[in-house]
C-alpha atoms as an extended CHARMM CRD file, in Angstrom:
* protein
*
       118  EXT
         1         1  MET       CA             28.0860000000       32.7760000000       -2.9750000000  PROA      1               0.0000000000
         2         2  ASP       CA             30.7160000000       30.8540000000       -1.0880000000  PROA      2               0.0000000000
         3         3  PRO       CA             29.6210000000       27.2110000000       -0.7960000000  PROA      3               0.0000000000
         4         4  ILE       CA             31.6350000000       26.5850000000        2.3760000000  PROA      4               0.0000000000
         5         5  THR       CA             29.9530000000       29.4930000000        4.1970000000  PROA      5               0.0000000000
         6         6  THR       CA             26.5470000000       28.3450000000        2.9110000000  PROA      6               0.0000000000
         7         7  ASN       CA             27.1920000000       24.7250000000        4.0190000000  PROA      7               0.0000000000
         8         8  THR       CA             28.5480000000       25.8750000000        7.3480000000  PROA      8               0.0000000000
         9         9  GLY       CA             25.4590000000       27.9210000000        7.9950000000  PROA      9               0.0000000000
        10        10  ALA       CA             23.1600000000       25.0960000000        7.0060000000  PROA      10              0.0000000000
        11        11  VAL       CA             25.0970000000       22.6210000000        9.2080000000  PROA      11              0.0000000000
        12        12  ALA       CA             24.9890000000       25.0730000000       12.1860000000  PROA      12              0.0000000000
        13        13  GLU       CA             21.2810000000       25.4940000000       11.6860000000  PROA      13              0.0000000000
        14        14  TYR       CA             20.7470000000       21.7350000000       11.4950000000  PROA      14              0.0000000000
        15        15  LEU       CA             22.8120000000       21.1780000000       14.6370000000  PROA      15              0.0000000000
        16        16  ALA       CA             20.8840000000       23.9060000000       16.5080000000  PROA      16              0.0000000000
        17        17  GLU       CA             17.5880000000       22.2880000000       15.5400000000  PROA      17              0.0000000000
        18        18  THR       CA             18.8240000000       18.8670000000       16.4750000000  PROA      18              0.0000000000
        19        19  ASN       CA             20.0890000000       20.0730000000       19.8530000000  PROA      19              0.0000000000
        20        20  ALA       CA             16.7730000000       21.8400000000       20.4830000000  PROA      20              0.0000000000
        21        21  THR       CA             14.9040000000       18.6080000000       19.6470000000  PROA      21              0.0000000000
        22        22  ILE       CA             17.1250000000       16.5610000000       21.9790000000  PROA      22              0.0000000000
        23        23  ARG       CA             16.7860000000       19.1060000000       24.8110000000  PROA      23              0.0000000000
        24        24  LYS       CA             13.0130000000       19.1870000000       24.4100000000  PROA      24              0.0000000000
        25        25  ARG       CA             12.8940000000       15.3740000000       24.5630000000  PROA      25              0.0000000000
        26        26  GLU       CA             15.0700000000       15.3120000000       27.7030000000  PROA      26              0.0000000000
        27        27  LEU       CA             12.8310000000       17.9150000000       29.3940000000  PROA      27              0.0000000000
        28        28  ALA       CA              9.7600000000       15.9640000000       28.4110000000  PROA      28              0.0000000000
        29        29  ASP       CA             11.1160000000       12.7690000000       29.8860000000  PROA      29              0.0000000000
        30        30  GLN       CA             12.2040000000       14.5910000000       33.0690000000  PROA      30              0.0000000000
        31        31  SER       CA              8.8070000000       16.2790000000       33.4140000000  PROA      31              0.0000000000
        32        32  CYS       CA              6.8840000000       13.0880000000       32.9430000000  PROA      32              0.0000000000
        33        33  THR       CA              9.1010000000       11.3620000000       35.5440000000  PROA      33              0.0000000000
        34        34  GLN       CA              8.4270000000       14.1490000000       37.9680000000  PROA      34              0.0000000000
        35        35  LEU       CA              4.7060000000       13.9840000000       37.2280000000  PROA      35              0.0000000000
        36        36  GLU       CA              4.6850000000       10.2290000000       37.6970000000  PROA      36              0.0000000000
        37        37  ALA       CA              6.3650000000       10.6820000000       41.1280000000  PROA      37              0.0000000000
        38        38  ALA       CA              3.8270000000       13.4280000000       42.0310000000  PROA      38              0.0000000000
        39        39  THR       CA              0.7510000000       11.4700000000       40.8020000000  PROA      39              0.0000000000
        40        40  PRO       CA             -0.0420000000        9.7790000000       44.1810000000  PROA      40              0.0000000000
        41        41  LEU       CA              0.2100000000       13.1180000000       45.9930000000  PROA      41              0.0000000000
        42        42  LEU       CA             -2.1260000000       14.7630000000       43.4550000000  PROA      42              0.0000000000
        43        43  ILE       CA             -4.6480000000       11.9110000000       43.6540000000  PROA      43              0.0000000000
        44        44  ASN       CA             -4.6290000000       12.0630000000       47.4310000000  PROA      44              0.0000000000
        45        45  ALA       CA             -4.9900000000       15.8450000000       47.4660000000  PROA      45              0.0000000000
        46        46  ILE       CA             -8.0240000000       15.6440000000       45.1540000000  PROA      46              0.0000000000
        47        47  ARG       CA             -9.6300000000       12.7180000000       47.0540000000  PROA      47              0.0000000000
        48        48  SER       CA             -9.1230000000       14.3250000000       50.3990000000  PROA      48              0.0000000000
        49        49  GLY       CA            -10.5830000000       17.6390000000       49.2810000000  PROA      49              0.0000000000
        50        50  LYS       CA             -7.3200000000       19.5270000000       50.0320000000  PROA      50              0.0000000000
        51        51  ALA       CA             -7.2850000000       22.1490000000       47.2460000000  PROA      51              0.0000000000
        52        52  SER       CA             -9.4280000000       19.7370000000       45.2490000000  PROA      52              0.0000000000
        53        53  PRO       CA            -11.3150000000       22.1520000000       43.0760000000  PROA      53              0.0000000000
        54        54  GLU       CA             -8.2020000000       24.1080000000       42.1890000000  PROA      54              0.0000000000
        55        55  ILE       CA             -6.1730000000       21.0090000000       41.2540000000  PROA      55              0.0000000000
        56        56  GLU       CA             -9.1140000000       19.5660000000       39.2680000000  PROA      56              0.0000000000
        57        57  ASN       CA             -9.5870000000       22.8270000000       37.3810000000  PROA      57              0.0000000000
        58        58  LEU       CA             -5.8630000000       22.9420000000       36.5100000000  PROA      58              0.0000000000
        59        59  LEU       CA             -5.8750000000       19.2940000000       35.5680000000  PROA      59              0.0000000000
        60        60  CYS       CA             -8.8570000000       19.6130000000       33.2360000000  PROA      60              0.0000000000
        61        61  SER       CA             -7.3810000000       22.7020000000       31.6170000000  PROA      61              0.0000000000
        62        62  LEU       CA             -4.0110000000       21.0430000000       31.1320000000  PROA      62              0.0000000000
        63        63  TRP       CA             -5.6950000000       17.9650000000       29.6940000000  PROA      63              0.0000000000
        64        64  SER       CA             -7.8370000000       19.5380000000       27.0250000000  PROA      64              0.0000000000
        65        65  GLY       CA             -8.7480000000       23.0010000000       28.0670000000  PROA      65              0.0000000000
        66        66  GLU       CA             -7.5530000000       26.5280000000       27.4240000000  PROA      66              0.0000000000
        67        67  LEU       CA             -4.2790000000       26.0800000000       29.3330000000  PROA      67              0.0000000000
        68        68  CYS       CA             -3.4540000000       23.0800000000       27.1110000000  PROA      68              0.0000000000
        69        69  LYS       CA             -3.9340000000       25.2070000000       24.0460000000  PROA      69              0.0000000000
        70        70  GLN       CA             -1.8110000000       27.9550000000       25.4160000000  PROA      70              0.0000000000
        71        71  LEU       CA              1.0750000000       25.7750000000       26.5380000000  PROA      71              0.0000000000
        72        72  ILE       CA              1.3620000000       23.1360000000       23.9100000000  PROA      72              0.0000000000
        73        73  SER       CA              2.6950000000       25.4110000000       21.1390000000  PROA      73              0.0000000000
        74        74  LEU       CA              5.5100000000       27.0570000000       23.1750000000  PROA      74              0.0000000000
        75        75  ASP       CA              9.0290000000       26.4270000000       22.2150000000  PROA      75              0.0000000000
        76        76  THR       CA             11.3550000000       25.0150000000       24.8670000000  PROA      76              0.0000000000
        77        77  ASP       CA             12.9340000000       28.2320000000       26.1060000000  PROA      77              0.0000000000
        78        78  ILE       CA              9.5540000000       30.0700000000       26.3870000000  PROA      78              0.0000000000
        79        79  GLY       CA              7.9890000000       26.9790000000       27.9550000000  PROA      79              0.0000000000
        80        80  GLU       CA             10.6510000000       26.9800000000       30.6870000000  PROA      80              0.0000000000
        81        81  ALA       CA             10.0910000000       30.6830000000       31.2480000000  PROA      81              0.0000000000
        82        82  VAL       CA              6.4190000000       30.0720000000       31.7120000000  PROA      82              0.0000000000
        83        83  LEU       CA              7.1960000000       27.2750000000       34.1870000000  PROA      83              0.0000000000
        84        84  ALA       CA              9.3110000000       29.7830000000       36.0270000000  PROA      84              0.0000000000
        85        85  MET       CA              6.3480000000       32.1610000000       36.2620000000  PROA      85              0.0000000000
        86        86  ILE       CA              4.1260000000       29.3960000000       37.5280000000  PROA      86              0.0000000000
        87        87  ALA       CA              6.6860000000       28.1600000000       40.0510000000  PROA      87              0.0000000000
        88        88  ALA       CA              7.2550000000       31.6800000000       41.3240000000  PROA      88              0.0000000000
        89        89  ARG       CA              3.5340000000       32.0810000000       41.9230000000  PROA      89              0.0000000000
        90        90  VAL       CA              3.1940000000       28.6280000000       43.5650000000  PROA      90              0.0000000000
        91        91  HSD       CA              6.2910000000       28.9420000000       45.7620000000  PROA      91              0.0000000000
        92        92  GLY       CA              6.4940000000       32.6640000000       46.2660000000  PROA      92              0.0000000000
        93        93  GLY       CA              2.8750000000       33.5800000000       46.4010000000  PROA      93              0.0000000000
        94        94  GLU       CA              2.4760000000       37.3300000000       46.6270000000  PROA      94              0.0000000000
        95        95  GLU       CA              6.2400000000       37.7910000000       46.4730000000  PROA      95              0.0000000000
        96        96  ALA       CA              5.9930000000       37.0320000000       42.8070000000  PROA      96              0.0000000000
        97        97  ASP       CA              3.4420000000       39.8100000000       42.2260000000  PROA      97              0.0000000000
        98        98  CYS       CA              5.8970000000       42.4940000000       41.3420000000  PROA      98              0.0000000000
        99        99  LEU       CA              7.8400000000       40.2330000000       38.9690000000  PROA      99              0.0000000000
       100       100  LEU       CA              4.6410000000       39.2820000000       37.1820000000  PROA      100             0.0000000000
       101       101  ALA       CA              3.5150000000       42.8860000000       37.1550000000  PROA      101             0.0000000000
       102       102  THR       CA              6.8090000000       43.9580000000       35.6160000000  PROA      102             0.0000000000
       103       103  ILE       CA              6.2560000000       41.5560000000       32.7520000000  PROA      103             0.0000000000
       104       104  LEU       CA              2.7120000000       42.8520000000       32.2680000000  PROA      104             0.0000000000
       105       105  TYR       CA              3.8890000000       46.4950000000       32.4390000000  PROA      105             0.0000000000
       106       106  HSD       CA              6.6190000000       45.9970000000       29.8310000000  PROA      106             0.0000000000
       107       107  THR       CA              4.3060000000       44.1760000000       27.4710000000  PROA      107             0.0000000000
       108       108  GLY       CA              1.3940000000       46.5260000000       27.6050000000  PROA      108             0.0000000000
       109       109  GLY       CA             -0.6620000000       44.5330000000       30.1130000000  PROA      109             0.0000000000
       110       110  MET       CA             -2.5480000000       45.8290000000       33.0980000000  PROA      110             0.0000000000
       111       111  PRO       CA             -0.4510000000       45.1430000000       36.2840000000  PROA      111             0.0000000000
       112       112  PRO       CA             -1.8030000000       45.8690000000       39.7370000000  PROA      112             0.0000000000
       113       113  THR       CA             -1.3760000000       49.4870000000       40.8160000000  PROA      113             0.0000000000
       114       114  ASP       CA              0.1370000000       48.5420000000       44.1830000000  PROA      114             0.0000000000
       115       115  CYS       CA              3.4660000000       47.2480000000       42.7330000000  PROA      115             0.0000000000
       116       116  ASP       CA              6.3520000000       49.6630000000       42.5300000000  PROA      116             0.0000000000
       117       117  SER       CA              9.0200000000       47.3820000000       41.0170000000  PROA      117             0.0000000000
       118       118  TRP       CA              9.4310000000       49.4380000000       37.9220000000  PROA      118             0.0000000000
């Protein structure tokens, strides 16, 4: 076994892991900063009753519920993809249906029958 190739591979793996850790930390800091900025809006929305039950259900699930368990173990790339799914649903509404249905279809899920994107 060539020690230079072995060391190069180990170094490359170490650098990839280090870069992934740094990226995850940067994304965590950015996300927490965005949440801090959005906190007054969320508090006001809950207090005013505007989408209050929905926000509170999401909040509780993110805090310690099923959604927390599902999200906390995702690696960075998959986590960002999940955020893209959520953002598409939040911002695109029904426009995201066919995209979500395509994922379900190609993974053996049960997409709605009214989507013809595949």
